C-alpha positions as CSV (number, residue, x, y, z in Angstrom):
1,M,-0.1,0.1,0.0
2,T,1.5,3.4,-1.1
3,K,-0.8,6.1,0.4
4,T,-3.2,6.8,3.3
5,A,-6.1,9.0,3.2
6,L,-7.9,10.3,6.4
7,V,-11.5,11.2,6.0
8,I,-13.6,11.9,8.7
9,G,-11.3,9.7,11.2
10,I,-11.4,6.8,9.0
11,T,-8.2,5.8,7.8
12,R,-8.4,3.8,4.1
13,Q,-5.2,2.4,2.5
14,V,-5.0,2.6,-1.2
15,G,-2.8,1.0,-3.7
16,N,-0.5,2.1,-6.3
17,L,-2.5,4.9,-8.1
18,G,0.4,5.5,-10.7
19,A,-0.1,1.8,-11.9
20,K,0.1,0.8,-15.5
21,R,-1.0,-2.1,-17.6
22,D,0.2,-3.9,-20.6
23,Y,-3.1,-4.3,-22.8
24,S,-2.4,-6.7,-26.0
25,R,-4.7,-9.2,-27.9
26,P,-5.6,-12.4,-26.6
27,R,-4.4,-14.1,-29.6
28,E,-0.8,-13.1,-28.8
29,Y,-1.0,-14.2,-25.3
30,V,-2.3,-17.6,-26.5
31,L,0.7,-17.8,-28.8
32,G,2.9,-17.1,-26.3
33,E,1.5,-19.8,-23.8
34,R,1.8,-22.3,-26.4
35,L,5.3,-21.6,-26.7
36,M,5.9,-21.7,-23.2
37,V,4.2,-25.2,-22.9
38,R,6.2,-26.8,-25.5
39,Q,9.6,-25.9,-23.7
40,D,11.6,-29.0,-22.7
41,E,12.2,-27.5,-19.2
42,A,10.1,-25.2,-17.0
43,N,11.3,-21.6,-16.6
44,D,9.8,-18.2,-15.8
45,Y,8.6,-16.3,-18.6
46,V,7.0,-12.6,-18.9
47,L,4.7,-11.8,-21.8
48,A,4.5,-8.0,-22.5
49,T,4.2,-5.9,-25.5
50,E,6.3,-3.0,-24.1
51,V,3.4,-0.4,-24.5
52,A,2.3,0.4,-20.8
53,T,-1.1,2.3,-20.2
54,P,-2.4,3.9,-17.1
55,A,-4.7,1.9,-15.4
56,P,-8.3,2.8,-15.5
């Protein structure tokens, strides 16, 4: 939690307000998932488009 707001004596914790998300087409993610599953050895992978947009 990054910020705290005090409203009428009640404290609320809120998350990262500057968060960004990577939106892409499902077809691209499915292709990436298929390629990961077909690997001979397990490993960690990240699927991303390198284009981040502010979270709504």
